[in-house]
C-alpha positions in Angstrom: 30.5 -33.2 8.6 29.7 -30.0 6.7 31.8 -26.8 7.3 30.0 -23.7 8.0 31.3 -20.6 6.4 30.6 -17.4 8.4 30.7 -14.1 6.8 31.6 -11.2 9.1 28.4 -9.4 10.7 28.3 -6.1 8.8 26.4 -2.7 10.0 24.6 -2.6 6.6 23.3 -6.0 7.1 21.7 -4.8 10.6 20.1 -1.8 9.1 18.7 -3.9 6.7 17.3 -6.3 9.1 15.9 -3.6 11.2 14.2 -1.7 8.2 12.5 -4.9 7.3 11.2 -5.6 11.0 10.2 -2.2 11.1 8.0 -2.7 7.7 6.7 -6.0 9.0 5.2 -4.1 12.3 3.8 -1.4 10.4 2.1 -3.9 8.1 1.0 -5.8 10.9 -0.4 -2.7 12.7 -2.1 -1.6 9.3 -3.8 -5.0 9.3 -4.9 -5.1 12.8 -6.5 -1.7 12.3 -8.3 -2.7 9.2 -9.7 -6.0 11.1 -10.9 -3.6 13.8 -12.6 -1.1 11.7 -13.6 -2.6 8.5 -16.3 0.1 7.8 -13.6 2.5 7.0 -11.9 0.5 4.6 -15.2 -0.6 3.0 -16.0 3.2 2.6 -12.5 3.9 1.2 -13.2 1.1 -1.6 -16.5 2.2 -2.5 -15.0 5.8 -2.8 -12.2 4.4 -5.3 -14.8 2.3 -7.2 -17.0 5.4 -7.9 -14.3 7.2 -8.9 -13.1 4.8 -11.3 -16.5 4.3 -12.6 -16.8 8.1 -13.3 -13.5 8.2 -14.9 -14.5 5.3 -17.4 -17.7 7.1 -18.0 -16.0 10.4 -18.9 -12.9 8.8 -20.7 -14.0 9.4 -24.3 -14.9 13.0 -23.8 -12.3 14.2 -21.4 -9.4 12.0 -21.1 -7.7 14.4 -18.9 -10.3 14.6 -16.3 -10.4 11.0 -16.4 -6.8 10.6 -15.5 -7.4 13.2 -12.5 -10.2 10.8 -11.2 -8.1 7.9 -11.5 -5.4 9.5 -9.6 -7.5 10.7 -6.8 -8.7 7.0 -6.7 -5.3 5.7 -6.5 -4.5 7.9 -3.4 -7.5 7.4 -1.2 -6.0 4.4 0.8 -2.7 6.4 1.6 -4.5 9.1 3.7 
């Protein structure tokens, strides 16, 4: 018969579990929001794509500006 080794319950473990559950709930809510309003997500993706294309076009002549456009594109979904 196997013997179970039990470790004492630590407060740090509970905090980690709570943080993981909060992250799971946040992600679930964001998914539900995206499924309920896909047009907003599609619009954001179109904006990101337009900025990436513009950055690619000006990369040879103005790499600093291209980097600014890519940076803006990377932050669109974080609003």
